[in-house]
C-alpha positions in Angstrom: 27.1 7.3 -7.4 23.5 6.9 -5.9 20.7 6.7 -8.1 16.9 6.7 -6.8 14.7 5.8 -9.1 10.4 6.7 -8.3 8.2 4.1 -9.6 10.8 1.5 -10.1 8.4 -1.2 -10.2 6.8 0.3 -13.2 7.3 -0.2 -17.0 9.9 2.8 -17.5 11.2 2.4 -14.1 12.5 -1.3 -14.5 14.0 -0.8 -17.8 15.9 2.4 -16.3 17.2 -0.1 -13.4 18.4 -2.2 -15.8 20.4 0.7 -17.7 21.7 1.8 -14.4 23.2 -1.6 -13.4 24.9 -1.5 -16.7 27.0 1.6 -15.6 29.9 1.1 -13.5 30.1 2.4 -9.6 26.4 3.3 -9.5 24.4 2.1 -6.5 20.6 1.9 -7.2 17.8 2.7 -4.8 14.0 2.6 -5.6 10.7 3.8 -4.1 7.8 1.3 -3.6 4.6 1.1 -2.0 2.9 -1.5 0.4 1.0 -2.7 -2.5 3.7 -2.5 -5.2 4.0 -5.7 -7.6 7.8 -6.6 -7.8 7.0 -8.5 -10.9 8.9 -6.1 -13.5 12.1 -6.1 -11.1 12.1 -9.7 -10.0 15.1 -10.5 -11.8 17.0 -7.4 -10.3 16.0 -7.4 -6.7 19.2 -8.7 -5.4 21.0 -5.9 -7.0 18.6 -3.1 -5.8 17.9 -1.4 -2.2 14.1 -0.9 -2.0 12.4 1.9 0.3 8.7 1.7 1.1 7.4 5.1 0.6 4.4 6.8 0.0 5.5 9.9 -1.9 2.3 11.7 -0.9 3.5 11.7 2.7 6.1 14.3 3.0 7.7 13.0 6.1 7.9 9.6 4.7 10.0 11.1 1.6 12.2 13.4 3.6 13.2 10.4 5.8 13.9 8.2 2.7 15.8 11.0 0.8 18.0 12.0 4.3 19.0 8.0 4.2 19.8 7.7 1.1 21.3 11.4 0.0 20.8 10.5 -3.9 23.1 11.9 -6.2 20.4 11.6 -9.0 16.8 11.2 -8.6 14.7 9.7 -11.6 11.1 11.0 -11.0 8.7 8.4 -12.7 6.0 7.5 -10.2 2.6 8.7 -11.0 -1.0 8.0 -12.0 0.2 7.8 -16.0 -2.8 6.0 -17.7 -5.1 8.7 -19.2 -8.3 7.2 -19.5 -8.1 6.7 -15.3 -7.5 10.2 -15.1 -11.3 10.9 -16.1 -12.5 8.4 -13.8 -10.3 9.6 -10.8 -9.1 12.8 -11.7 -9.0 14.1 -8.2 -6.5 11.0 -7.3 -4.5 11.4 -10.5 -4.0 15.6 -9.8 -3.2 15.3 -6.1 -0.7 12.4 -6.5 1.3 13.6 -9.5 1.7 17.1 -8.2 2.0 16.2 -4.2 4.4 13.4 -4.8 6.9 15.4 -6.9 6.3 18.7 -4.4 7.4 16.6 -1.5 10.7 15.5 -3.3 11.3 19.1 -4.0 10.7 20.1 -0.6 12.6 17.4 0.9 15.7 18.0 -1.4 15.6 21.7 -0.3 15.5 21.0 3.4 17.9 18.3 3.6 20.2 21.0 1.4 21.1 18.0 -1.3 23.1 18.7 -4.2 20.6 16.1 -6.2 20.1 16.1 -10.0 16.5 15.6 -10.6 14.9 14.3 -13.8 11.1 15.1 -14.1 9.2 12.7 -16.5 6.6 15.0 -18.2 4.3 13.8 -21.0 3.3 14.6 -24.5 -0.2 14.7 -23.1 0.6 18.2 -21.8 0.5 19.2 -25.2 -3.1 18.2 -25.9 -4.7 20.1 -28.7 -2.1 20.6 -31.5 -3.4 22.1 -34.7 -1.6 20.8 -38.3 0.4 24.0 -38.6 2.1 23.4 -35.2 3.6 20.1 -35.9 6.1 18.6 -35.1 5.9 19.5 -31.6 8.7 21.3 -29.9 9.6 22.8 -26.2 7.7 25.9 -27.6 4.4 24.6 -28.4 1.7 26.0 -26.1 -0.3 23.3 -23.7 -3.7 22.8 -24.2 -4.2 19.6 -22.2 -7.3 17.3 -23.2 -7.2 15.2 -19.9 -6.7 15.3 -16.2 -3.7 13.5 -16.8 -2.4 16.1 -19.3 -3.2 18.9 -16.7 -1.1 17.0 -14.1 1.7 17.0 -16.1 1.5 20.6 -17.0 1.5 21.3 -13.2 4.6 19.0 -12.7 6.4 20.7 -15.6 5.6 24.2 -14.1 6.3 23.1 -10.8 10.0 21.8 -11.9 10.7 25.1 -13.5 9.6 27.1 -10.8 11.7 25.4 -8.1 14.7 25.8 -10.1 14.1 29.4 -10.8 13.4 29.8 -7.1 15.8 27.7 -5.3 18.3 26.8 -7.8 17.3 22.9 -7.8 19.3 21.4 -10.3 15.9 19.9 -12.2 15.8 18.7 -15.8 12.3 18.3 -17.6 12.1 15.7 -20.5 8.7 15.7 -22.3 8.4 12.0 -23.3 6.3 11.0 -26.1 4.7 7.6 -26.2 7.0 4.9 -25.5 6.2 1.0 -25.3 8.1 -2.5 -25.6 8.4 -5.3 -23.4 6.9 -5.3 -19.6 4.1 -2.1 -21.0 1.1 -2.5 -18.7 -2.0 -4.0 -20.3 -4.1 -1.0 -20.3 -2.0 0.8 -22.7 -3.0 0.5 -26.5 0.2 -1.2 -27.7 0.3 -3.6 -25.0 -3.4 -4.4 -25.3 -3.1 -5.5 -28.7 -0.5 -7.6 -28.2 -2.0 -9.2 -24.9 -5.1 -10.0 -27.0 -3.1 -11.5 -29.9 -1.4 -13.6 -27.6 -4.6 -14.6 -25.8 -5.9 -15.5 -29.0 -3.2 -17.9 -30.2 -3.1 -19.6 -26.8 -6.8 -20.3 -27.4 -8.0 -18.4 -24.4 -10.4 -16.1 -26.0 -12.2 -16.0 -29.4 -10.4 -15.0 -32.6 -11.5 -11.1 -32.1 -9.4 -8.0 -31.0 -11.2 -5.1 -29.5 -10.2 -1.6 -30.2 -10.7 2.1 -29.5 -9.8 5.1 -31.7 -7.7 3.6 -34.6 -7.2 7.1 -36.4 -5.2 8.7 -33.5 -1.7 9.2 -34.5 0.9 8.8 -31.8 5.0 9.3 -31.6 6.3 5.9 -30.5 9.8 5.4 -28.8 11.2 2.1 -27.6 11.3 2.3 -23.8 14.7 1.3 -24.1 15.7 4.0 -26.0 13.4 6.2 -23.9 15.5 5.6 -20.5 18.7 6.0 -22.2 17.4 9.6 -22.9 16.3 9.9 -19.2 19.9 9.0 -18.2 21.4 11.6 -20.8 19.0 14.3 -19.4 20.6 14.5 -15.9 23.9 14.0 -17.5 24.3 16.5 -20.1 20.9 18.4 -19.6 20.9 21.9 -18.5 19.1 22.5 -15.3 15.6 24.4 -15.7 15.4 23.4 -19.4 12.6 21.1 -20.9 13.5 18.7 -23.5 11.2 16.9 -26.0 12.2 13.4 -26.2 10.7 11.3 -29.3 11.0 9.7 -32.6 9.5 12.2 -34.7 7.4 9.5 -36.4 3.2 9.5 -35.7 2.0 6.2 -36.5 -1.9 6.0 -36.7 -3.1 3.4 -34.3 -4.5 1.4 -37.0 -0.9 1.1 -38.4 0.4 -0.1 -34.9 -2.5 -2.5 -34.9 -1.6 -3.8 -38.4 1.9 -4.2 -37.4 0.7 -6.4 -34.4 -1.5 -8.4 -36.6 1.1 -9.1 -39.1 2.9 -11.1 -36.5 0.0 -13.0 -35.3 -0.1 -16.9 -35.9 -3.8 -16.8 -36.8 -6.6 -14.7 -38.4 -8.0 -12.2 -36.2 -11.3 -10.1 -36.6 -11.2 -6.7 -35.3 -14.1 -5.0 -33.7 -14.2 -1.6 -32.1 -15.5 -1.0 -28.5 -17.3 1.8 -27.5 -16.1 1.3 -23.5 -12.4 2.0 -25.0 -13.2 5.4 -26.8 -12.3 8.4 -24.8 -14.4 11.5 -24.0 -11.8 13.7 -25.9 -8.7 12.5 -28.1 -5.6 14.0 -29.1 -5.9 13.6 -32.6 -2.0 13.7 -33.4 0.9 14.0 -31.0 4.4 14.0 -32.8 7.4 15.5 -31.5 10.7 17.4 -32.4 13.7 16.3 -30.3 16.3 18.4 -32.3 17.2 20.5 -28.7 17.7 17.4 -27.4 19.7 15.4 -29.9 21.9 18.7 -30.5 22.7 18.7 -26.8 23.3 14.8 -26.1 23.6 13.1 -29.4 20.5 11.1 -28.3 18.6 9.4 -31.4 16.1 6.1 -31.2 17.9 3.1 -32.1 15.5 0.1 -32.1 12.9 0.1 -34.9 9.5 0.5 -34.2 8.8 -3.3 -35.8 11.3 -4.9 -33.3 9.5 -2.9 -30.7 6.4 -4.3 -31.3 7.7 -7.9 -32.0 9.2 -7.7 -28.9 6.2 -6.7 -27.0 4.0 -9.7 -28.8 6.8 -12.1 -27.5 6.9 -10.7 -23.8 2.9 -11.2 -23.8 3.2 -14.9 -25.6 5.8 -15.5 -22.5 3.4 -14.4 -19.8 0.4 -16.1 -21.1 2.5 -19.4 -21.7 3.8 -19.1 -18.1 0.0 -18.7 -16.7 -0.9 -21.9 -18.6 2.0 -24.0 -17.1 
């Protein structure tokens, strides 16, 4: 089986590549850009076939898909940091929508029998009222960021290409996921990196934070990529599936969990620059539909996820100091 992962150098992409390598008779391909950093997959390089490709270039996309002719495509590449989408809304929307459109058009023109998983997001739902929780596939979309709007477009484009052309497309609406290798800009990783730097004496014992009252549904990335695989193995084409733990943690609880594992006392200070123009108050998902179809459920406790992420940053900081 030939598996192509877009965004293979990223957080989820690297974990998905690890999962795929555990499966028999699977050849893994990945798309990279000229400026892609390979840190996350450096330990896997010898087992992968990488293709340089700007997914916004339709000719480059068609060339790669023609050469690889993948059985599965996991489309994870995107501008995925919500705050960046306010600073660069045009780039976020253009990158996320056009990249996916080019993949669909290449599959159509090459007449490939490829199964495609689209990594959608809980940010699509945006403003959710208390009586609408937990969030299922039937909730309305009220996105509160340009990133959320781009993900709504990706989601609906996936449905349209299945309905119009019969492409085998499965949409996974993943809620927050974290774990080792999470980008330092994301809240869980930011907390853990700051703690690791404080422990190493690289910064004063003060941790800076944004809104601590928002509630988010966190799943370990290693559980999330299992869901991605199952989505293409067992998911119905044209369908959308919420993938979530069903637990909503206040960001304050996340911070307390991280600080409980710290090796020194740390002061917490709010930072105005970390506040968003508008923030989604609560995101909590209901994965019942996906669970009934595939049997998937999270296996890794949240406390372990955060401990593993903190230990990851300790290793990174210590290696930089060596």
